[in-house]
ChimeraX commands (.cxc) that place a marker at each C-alpha (Angstrom):
marker #1 position 0.00,0.00,0.00 radius 0.5
marker #1 position 1.28,3.45,-0.91 radius 0.5
marker #1 position 0.73,6.04,1.81 radius 0.5
marker #1 position 0.39,9.76,1.27 radius 0.5
marker #1 position 3.45,10.45,3.41 radius 0.5
marker #1 position 3.05,14.22,3.15 radius 0.5
marker #1 position -0.40,14.03,4.80 radius 0.5
marker #1 position 0.74,11.53,7.42 radius 0.5
marker #1 position 3.79,13.63,8.29 radius 0.5
marker #1 position 1.63,16.78,8.43 radius 0.5
marker #1 position -0.72,15.25,11.01 radius 0.5
marker #1 position 2.20,13.95,13.08 radius 0.5
marker #1 position 4.09,17.24,12.99 radius 0.5
marker #1 position 1.15,19.56,13.67 radius 0.5
marker #1 position -0.78,17.72,16.39 radius 0.5
marker #1 position -0.40,20.23,19.19 radius 0.5
marker #1 position -1.82,20.55,22.68 radius 0.5
marker #1 position -4.79,22.79,21.87 radius 0.5
marker #1 position -5.80,25.17,24.65 radius 0.5
marker #1 position -6.85,28.69,23.66 radius 0.5
marker #1 position -8.17,27.55,20.30 radius 0.5
marker #1 position -10.64,25.01,21.65 radius 0.5
marker #1 position -14.16,25.93,20.56 radius 0.5
marker #1 position -15.93,25.79,23.93 radius 0.5
marker #1 position -19.35,26.48,22.38 radius 0.5
marker #1 position -19.55,23.73,19.75 radius 0.5
marker #1 position -20.68,20.23,20.78 radius 0.5
marker #1 position -18.57,17.24,19.79 radius 0.5
marker #1 position -20.51,14.39,18.20 radius 0.5
marker #1 position -20.47,11.07,20.02 radius 0.5
marker #1 position -20.04,9.16,16.76 radius 0.5
marker #1 position -16.80,10.96,15.94 radius 0.5
marker #1 position -15.36,10.08,19.36 radius 0.5
marker #1 position -16.45,6.45,19.08 radius 0.5
marker #1 position -14.66,6.13,15.75 radius 0.5
marker #1 position -11.50,7.73,17.10 radius 0.5
marker #1 position -11.52,5.38,20.10 radius 0.5
marker #1 position -11.79,2.40,17.76 radius 0.5
marker #1 position -8.67,3.67,16.04 radius 0.5
marker #1 position -6.91,4.32,19.35 radius 0.5
marker #1 position -7.27,0.77,20.65 radius 0.5
marker #1 position -5.29,-0.55,17.70 radius 0.5
marker #1 position -2.20,0.78,19.49 radius 0.5
marker #1 position 0.22,-1.73,21.06 radius 0.5
marker #1 position -0.43,-2.90,24.61 radius 0.5
marker #1 position 1.82,-4.83,26.97 radius 0.5
marker #1 position 1.34,-8.64,26.67 radius 0.5
marker #1 position -1.75,-7.80,24.58 radius 0.5
marker #1 position -3.68,-7.40,27.84 radius 0.5
marker #1 position -5.77,-4.50,26.50 radius 0.5
marker #1 position -6.37,-3.24,30.00 radius 0.5
marker #1 position -7.25,0.25,28.89 radius 0.5
marker #1 position -10.51,1.99,29.68 radius 0.5
marker #1 position -11.81,5.33,28.45 radius 0.5
marker #1 position -14.07,7.53,30.53 radius 0.5
marker #1 position -15.84,10.09,28.35 radius 0.5
marker #1 position -17.44,12.92,30.29 radius 0.5
marker #1 position -20.04,15.37,28.99 radius 0.5
marker #1 position -22.05,16.02,32.18 radius 0.5
marker #1 position -21.82,19.78,32.82 radius 0.5
marker #1 position -21.86,19.56,36.62 radius 0.5
marker #1 position -19.13,16.93,36.79 radius 0.5
marker #1 position -17.01,18.78,34.22 radius 0.5
marker #1 position -17.28,21.92,36.33 radius 0.5
marker #1 position -16.17,20.04,39.44 radius 0.5
marker #1 position -13.20,18.46,37.67 radius 0.5
marker #1 position -12.39,21.85,36.16 radius 0.5
marker #1 position -12.20,23.46,39.59 radius 0.5
marker #1 position -9.77,20.82,40.84 radius 0.5
marker #1 position -7.66,21.26,37.71 radius 0.5
marker #1 position -7.67,25.04,38.08 radius 0.5
marker #1 position -6.67,24.85,41.72 radius 0.5
marker #1 position -3.86,22.43,40.92 radius 0.5
marker #1 position -2.58,24.58,38.05 radius 0.5
marker #1 position -2.35,27.73,40.14 radius 0.5
marker #1 position -0.64,25.81,42.95 radius 0.5
marker #1 position 1.86,24.46,40.43 radius 0.5
marker #1 position 2.39,27.90,38.86 radius 0.5
marker #1 position 3.04,29.47,42.26 radius 0.5
marker #1 position 5.76,26.94,43.04 radius 0.5
marker #1 position 7.29,27.27,39.58 radius 0.5
marker #1 position 7.42,31.06,39.85 radius 0.5
marker #1 position 9.57,30.73,42.98 radius 0.5
marker #1 position 12.02,28.23,41.49 radius 0.5
marker #1 position 15.50,29.04,40.24 radius 0.5
marker #1 position 14.45,27.95,36.75 radius 0.5
marker #1 position 11.95,30.78,36.57 radius 0.5
marker #1 position 14.44,33.38,37.77 radius 0.5
marker #1 position 15.40,33.98,34.14 radius 0.5
marker #1 position 13.16,35.89,31.76 radius 0.5
marker #1 position 11.09,33.28,29.86 radius 0.5
marker #1 position 11.35,33.17,26.09 radius 0.5
marker #1 position 8.56,34.47,23.87 radius 0.5
marker #1 position 7.55,30.88,23.11 radius 0.5
marker #1 position 7.46,29.99,26.80 radius 0.5
marker #1 position 5.35,33.05,27.56 radius 0.5
marker #1 position 2.83,31.89,24.96 radius 0.5
marker #1 position 2.77,28.42,26.52 radius 0.5
marker #1 position 2.22,29.84,30.01 radius 0.5
marker #1 position -0.58,32.11,28.82 radius 0.5
marker #1 position -2.35,29.31,26.97 radius 0.5
marker #1 position -1.94,26.96,29.93 radius 0.5
marker #1 position -3.45,29.57,32.24 radius 0.5
marker #1 position -6.35,30.04,29.84 radius 0.5
marker #1 position -7.03,26.32,29.83 radius 0.5
marker #1 position -6.89,26.20,33.62 radius 0.5
marker #1 position -9.46,28.99,33.83 radius 0.5
marker #1 position -11.77,27.33,31.28 radius 0.5
marker #1 position -11.16,23.60,31.70 radius 0.5
marker #1 position -14.63,22.98,33.08 radius 0.5
marker #1 position -16.19,24.53,29.97 radius 0.5
marker #1 position -14.75,22.00,27.53 radius 0.5
marker #1 position -17.60,20.28,25.64 radius 0.5
marker #1 position -16.10,16.92,26.52 radius 0.5
marker #1 position -13.37,15.38,28.66 radius 0.5
marker #1 position -11.73,12.02,28.04 radius 0.5
marker #1 position -9.80,10.19,30.74 radius 0.5
marker #1 position -7.49,7.46,29.36 radius 0.5
marker #1 position -7.25,4.82,32.10 radius 0.5
marker #1 position -5.49,1.50,32.62 radius 0.5
marker #1 position -6.07,-1.33,35.08 radius 0.5
marker #1 position -3.30,-1.47,37.66 radius 0.5
marker #1 position -1.25,0.94,39.73 radius 0.5
marker #1 position 2.39,2.00,39.49 radius 0.5
marker #1 position 4.67,0.22,41.94 radius 0.5
marker #1 position 7.97,1.64,43.18 radius 0.5
marker #1 position 9.69,-1.75,43.25 radius 0.5
marker #1 position 9.62,-2.50,39.54 radius 0.5
marker #1 position 10.60,0.03,36.85 radius 0.5
marker #1 position 9.71,-2.56,34.20 radius 0.5
marker #1 position 6.17,-2.92,35.53 radius 0.5
marker #1 position 5.72,0.85,35.76 radius 0.5
marker #1 position 7.03,1.39,32.24 radius 0.5
marker #1 position 4.77,-1.37,30.95 radius 0.5
marker #1 position 1.75,0.09,32.73 radius 0.5
marker #1 position 2.04,3.55,31.19 radius 0.5
marker #1 position 3.40,2.11,27.96 radius 0.5
marker #1 position 0.11,0.27,27.52 radius 0.5
marker #1 position -2.08,3.40,27.66 radius 0.5
marker #1 position 0.00,6.35,26.42 radius 0.5
marker #1 position 0.42,5.05,22.83 radius 0.5
marker #1 position -3.33,4.52,22.58 radius 0.5
marker #1 position -4.06,7.96,23.98 radius 0.5
marker #1 position -1.65,9.56,21.51 radius 0.5
marker #1 position -3.30,7.64,18.66 radius 0.5
marker #1 position -6.60,9.06,19.89 radius 0.5
marker #1 position -5.22,12.60,19.74 radius 0.5
marker #1 position -3.93,12.03,16.21 radius 0.5
marker #1 position -7.28,10.63,15.05 radius 0.5
marker #1 position -9.07,13.59,16.61 radius 0.5
marker #1 position -6.68,16.05,14.96 radius 0.5
marker #1 position -7.40,14.54,11.55 radius 0.5
marker #1 position -11.11,15.28,12.12 radius 0.5
marker #1 position -10.69,18.88,13.23 radius 0.5
marker #1 position -11.00,18.06,16.93 radius 0.5
marker #1 position -8.40,19.34,19.37 radius 0.5
marker #1 position -7.16,18.00,22.67 radius 0.5
marker #1 position -4.51,18.79,25.25 radius 0.5
marker #1 position -2.55,16.25,27.27 radius 0.5
marker #1 position -2.95,17.34,30.90 radius 0.5
marker #1 position -2.27,15.63,34.23 radius 0.5
marker #1 position -2.56,18.33,36.91 radius 0.5
marker #1 position -5.97,17.13,38.07 radius 0.5
marker #1 position -4.13,14.10,39.46 radius 0.5
marker #1 position -2.96,16.27,42.36 radius 0.5
marker #1 position -6.55,15.67,43.45 radius 0.5
marker #1 position -6.81,12.15,42.11 radius 0.5
marker #1 position -8.88,10.81,45.00 radius 0.5
marker #1 position -11.42,13.61,44.77 radius 0.5
marker #1 position -11.69,13.37,40.98 radius 0.5
marker #1 position -11.99,9.59,41.11 radius 0.5
marker #1 position -14.89,9.92,43.54 radius 0.5
marker #1 position -16.67,12.28,41.15 radius 0.5
marker #1 position -16.10,9.93,38.22 radius 0.5
marker #1 position -16.50,6.61,40.04 radius 0.5
marker #1 position -13.02,5.41,38.99 radius 0.5
marker #1 position -11.96,2.39,41.12 radius 0.5
marker #1 position -8.87,2.51,43.31 radius 0.5
marker #1 position -7.10,-0.20,41.26 radius 0.5
marker #1 position -7.24,1.86,38.06 radius 0.5
marker #1 position -4.66,4.44,36.96 radius 0.5
marker #1 position -5.75,7.58,35.14 radius 0.5
marker #1 position -3.00,8.56,32.71 radius 0.5
marker #1 position -4.32,11.97,31.69 radius 0.5
marker #1 position -7.24,14.33,31.29 radius 0.5
marker #1 position -7.90,15.35,27.69 radius 0.5
marker #1 position -10.19,18.36,27.18 radius 0.5
marker #1 position -11.91,17.74,23.83 radius 0.5
marker #1 position -13.36,20.34,21.44 radius 0.5
marker #1 position -13.31,21.31,17.81 radius 0.5
marker #1 position -10.42,23.69,17.24 radius 0.5
marker #1 position -10.69,27.14,15.72 radius 0.5
marker #1 position -8.59,27.95,12.66 radius 0.5
marker #1 position -6.18,25.75,10.74 radius 0.5
marker #1 position -2.75,27.25,11.14 radius 0.5
marker #1 position -1.03,24.66,13.32 radius 0.5
marker #1 position 2.65,24.45,12.52 radius 0.5
marker #1 position 5.71,22.47,13.53 radius 0.5
marker #1 position 6.94,23.39,16.99 radius 0.5
marker #1 position 10.33,24.95,17.62 radius 0.5
marker #1 position 12.35,21.93,18.73 radius 0.5
marker #1 position 16.00,21.10,19.26 radius 0.5
marker #1 position 17.09,19.07,16.18 radius 0.5
marker #1 position 16.81,15.33,16.69 radius 0.5
marker #1 position 20.45,14.96,15.65 radius 0.5
marker #1 position 21.46,16.85,18.81 radius 0.5
marker #1 position 19.37,14.55,21.01 radius 0.5
marker #1 position 20.29,11.19,19.52 radius 0.5
marker #1 position 23.14,8.87,20.44 radius 0.5
marker #1 position 24.20,5.85,18.40 radius 0.5
marker #1 position 25.40,2.62,20.01 radius 0.5
marker #1 position 26.42,4.24,23.34 radius 0.5
marker #1 position 25.25,7.11,25.56 radius 0.5
marker #1 position 27.02,10.29,24.57 radius 0.5
marker #1 position 28.25,8.92,21.26 radius 0.5
marker link #1:1,2 radius 0.2
marker link #1:2,3 radius 0.2
marker link #1:3,4 radius 0.2
marker link #1:4,5 radius 0.2
marker link #1:5,6 radius 0.2
marker link #1:6,7 radius 0.2
marker link #1:7,8 radius 0.2
marker link #1:8,9 radius 0.2
marker link #1:9,10 radius 0.2
marker link #1:10,11 radius 0.2
marker link #1:11,12 radius 0.2
marker link #1:12,13 radius 0.2
marker link #1:13,14 radius 0.2
marker link #1:14,15 radius 0.2
marker link #1:15,16 radius 0.2
marker link #1:16,17 radius 0.2
marker link #1:17,18 radius 0.2
marker link #1:18,19 radius 0.2
marker link #1:19,20 radius 0.2
marker link #1:20,21 radius 0.2
marker link #1:21,22 radius 0.2
marker link #1:22,23 radius 0.2
marker link #1:23,24 radius 0.2
marker link #1:24,25 radius 0.2
marker link #1:25,26 radius 0.2
marker link #1:26,27 radius 0.2
marker link #1:27,28 radius 0.2
marker link #1:28,29 radius 0.2
marker link #1:29,30 radius 0.2
marker link #1:30,31 radius 0.2
marker link #1:31,32 radius 0.2
marker link #1:32,33 radius 0.2
marker link #1:33,34 radius 0.2
marker link #1:34,35 radius 0.2
marker link #1:35,36 radius 0.2
marker link #1:36,37 radius 0.2
marker link #1:37,38 radius 0.2
marker link #1:38,39 radius 0.2
marker link #1:39,40 radius 0.2
marker link #1:40,41 radius 0.2
marker link #1:41,42 radius 0.2
marker link #1:42,43 radius 0.2
marker link #1:43,44 radius 0.2
marker link #1:44,45 radius 0.2
marker link #1:45,46 radius 0.2
marker link #1:46,47 radius 0.2
marker link #1:47,48 radius 0.2
marker link #1:48,49 radius 0.2
marker link #1:49,50 radius 0.2
marker link #1:50,51 radius 0.2
marker link #1:51,52 radius 0.2
marker link #1:52,53 radius 0.2
marker link #1:53,54 radius 0.2
marker link #1:54,55 radius 0.2
marker link #1:55,56 radius 0.2
marker link #1:56,57 radius 0.2
marker link #1:57,58 radius 0.2
marker link #1:58,59 radius 0.2
marker link #1:59,60 radius 0.2
marker link #1:60,61 radius 0.2
marker link #1:61,62 radius 0.2
marker link #1:62,63 radius 0.2
marker link #1:63,64 radius 0.2
marker link #1:64,65 radius 0.2
marker link #1:65,66 radius 0.2
marker link #1:66,67 radius 0.2
marker link #1:67,68 radius 0.2
marker link #1:68,69 radius 0.2
marker link #1:69,70 radius 0.2
marker link #1:70,71 radius 0.2
marker link #1:71,72 radius 0.2
marker link #1:72,73 radius 0.2
marker link #1:73,74 radius 0.2
marker link #1:74,75 radius 0.2
marker link #1:75,76 radius 0.2
marker link #1:76,77 radius 0.2
marker link #1:77,78 radius 0.2
marker link #1:78,79 radius 0.2
marker link #1:79,80 radius 0.2
marker link #1:80,81 radius 0.2
marker link #1:81,82 radius 0.2
marker link #1:82,83 radius 0.2
marker link #1:83,84 radius 0.2
marker link #1:84,85 radius 0.2
marker link #1:85,86 radius 0.2
marker link #1:86,87 radius 0.2
marker link #1:87,88 radius 0.2
marker link #1:88,89 radius 0.2
marker link #1:89,90 radius 0.2
marker link #1:90,91 radius 0.2
marker link #1:91,92 radius 0.2
marker link #1:92,93 radius 0.2
marker link #1:93,94 radius 0.2
marker link #1:94,95 radius 0.2
marker link #1:95,96 radius 0.2
marker link #1:96,97 radius 0.2
marker link #1:97,98 radius 0.2
marker link #1:98,99 radius 0.2
marker link #1:99,100 radius 0.2
marker link #1:100,101 radius 0.2
marker link #1:101,102 radius 0.2
marker link #1:102,103 radius 0.2
marker link #1:103,104 radius 0.2
marker link #1:104,105 radius 0.2
marker link #1:105,106 radius 0.2
marker link #1:106,107 radius 0.2
marker link #1:107,108 radius 0.2
marker link #1:108,109 radius 0.2
marker link #1:109,110 radius 0.2
marker link #1:110,111 radius 0.2
marker link #1:111,112 radius 0.2
marker link #1:112,113 radius 0.2
marker link #1:113,114 radius 0.2
marker link #1:114,115 radius 0.2
marker link #1:115,116 radius 0.2
marker link #1:116,117 radius 0.2
marker link #1:117,118 radius 0.2
marker link #1:118,119 radius 0.2
marker link #1:119,120 radius 0.2
marker link #1:120,121 radius 0.2
marker link #1:121,122 radius 0.2
marker link #1:122,123 radius 0.2
marker link #1:123,124 radius 0.2
marker link #1:124,125 radius 0.2
marker link #1:125,126 radius 0.2
marker link #1:126,127 radius 0.2
marker link #1:127,128 radius 0.2
marker link #1:128,129 radius 0.2
marker link #1:129,130 radius 0.2
marker link #1:130,131 radius 0.2
marker link #1:131,132 radius 0.2
marker link #1:132,133 radius 0.2
marker link #1:133,134 radius 0.2
marker link #1:134,135 radius 0.2
marker link #1:135,136 radius 0.2
marker link #1:136,137 radius 0.2
marker link #1:137,138 radius 0.2
marker link #1:138,139 radius 0.2
marker link #1:139,140 radius 0.2
marker link #1:140,141 radius 0.2
marker link #1:141,142 radius 0.2
marker link #1:142,143 radius 0.2
marker link #1:143,144 radius 0.2
marker link #1:144,145 radius 0.2
marker link #1:145,146 radius 0.2
marker link #1:146,147 radius 0.2
marker link #1:147,148 radius 0.2
marker link #1:148,149 radius 0.2
marker link #1:149,150 radius 0.2
marker link #1:150,151 radius 0.2
marker link #1:151,152 radius 0.2
marker link #1:152,153 radius 0.2
marker link #1:153,154 radius 0.2
marker link #1:154,155 radius 0.2
marker link #1:155,156 radius 0.2
marker link #1:156,157 radius 0.2
marker link #1:157,158 radius 0.2
marker link #1:158,159 radius 0.2
marker link #1:159,160 radius 0.2
marker link #1:160,161 radius 0.2
marker link #1:161,162 radius 0.2
marker link #1:162,163 radius 0.2
marker link #1:163,164 radius 0.2
marker link #1:164,165 radius 0.2
marker link #1:165,166 radius 0.2
marker link #1:166,167 radius 0.2
marker link #1:167,168 radius 0.2
marker link #1:168,169 radius 0.2
marker link #1:169,170 radius 0.2
marker link #1:170,171 radius 0.2
marker link #1:171,172 radius 0.2
marker link #1:172,173 radius 0.2
marker link #1:173,174 radius 0.2
marker link #1:174,175 radius 0.2
marker link #1:175,176 radius 0.2
marker link #1:176,177 radius 0.2
marker link #1:177,178 radius 0.2
marker link #1:178,179 radius 0.2
marker link #1:179,180 radius 0.2
marker link #1:180,181 radius 0.2
marker link #1:181,182 radius 0.2
marker link #1:182,183 radius 0.2
marker link #1:183,184 radius 0.2
marker link #1:184,185 radius 0.2
marker link #1:185,186 radius 0.2
marker link #1:186,187 radius 0.2
marker link #1:187,188 radius 0.2
marker link #1:188,189 radius 0.2
marker link #1:189,190 radius 0.2
marker link #1:190,191 radius 0.2
marker link #1:191,192 radius 0.2
marker link #1:192,193 radius 0.2
marker link #1:193,194 radius 0.2
marker link #1:194,195 radius 0.2
marker link #1:195,196 radius 0.2
marker link #1:196,197 radius 0.2
marker link #1:197,198 radius 0.2
marker link #1:198,199 radius 0.2
marker link #1:199,200 radius 0.2
marker link #1:200,201 radius 0.2
marker link #1:201,202 radius 0.2
marker link #1:202,203 radius 0.2
marker link #1:203,204 radius 0.2
marker link #1:204,205 radius 0.2
marker link #1:205,206 radius 0.2
marker link #1:206,207 radius 0.2
marker link #1:207,208 radius 0.2
marker link #1:208,209 radius 0.2
marker link #1:209,210 radius 0.2
marker link #1:210,211 radius 0.2
marker link #1:211,212 radius 0.2
marker link #1:212,213 radius 0.2
marker link #1:213,214 radius 0.2
marker link #1:214,215 radius 0.2
view
């Protein structure tokens, strides 16, 4: 099969965390999400256990509650970061844009038309790095495939985890069992505009070693 590599590369290179450009007023169709989830679960999973679960939330009251926990966690995180040595330097223009968009999302998280929580059976254990890597390695590829499938359909998402500072409280709202790990919270909405571009990244050649670390 011959792939249109230009289109594939374009989707891969321009799937961004969408925050300020989420259309908070436009509903997202259930059918579109169901199709994207079918695509997502084709991702690899450790030992083919397929232990993933997806919690899709559209209830306005619950979204507002989760949004408040996320907002509180974001401002707590921002306060600590502002006092750190890393933040003592003037942030770059790109970093300022990231901070502003992240703050916007924190203030409006509860207004997202939909939230998706990628989950996996099991909990991380300190004793085994292999088990921990396998746990998250069995849900993150599927969640990223979901974001790519959404992007191709004009639907944006942002990978966020700050609500997990209040994991117990959020799990109680959502009814998530104690033996299940939530990998992320994805706010879901159609995005506004179509000008997503490649991000400013350090070249891969400067980040890649061959055969041995540092080589």
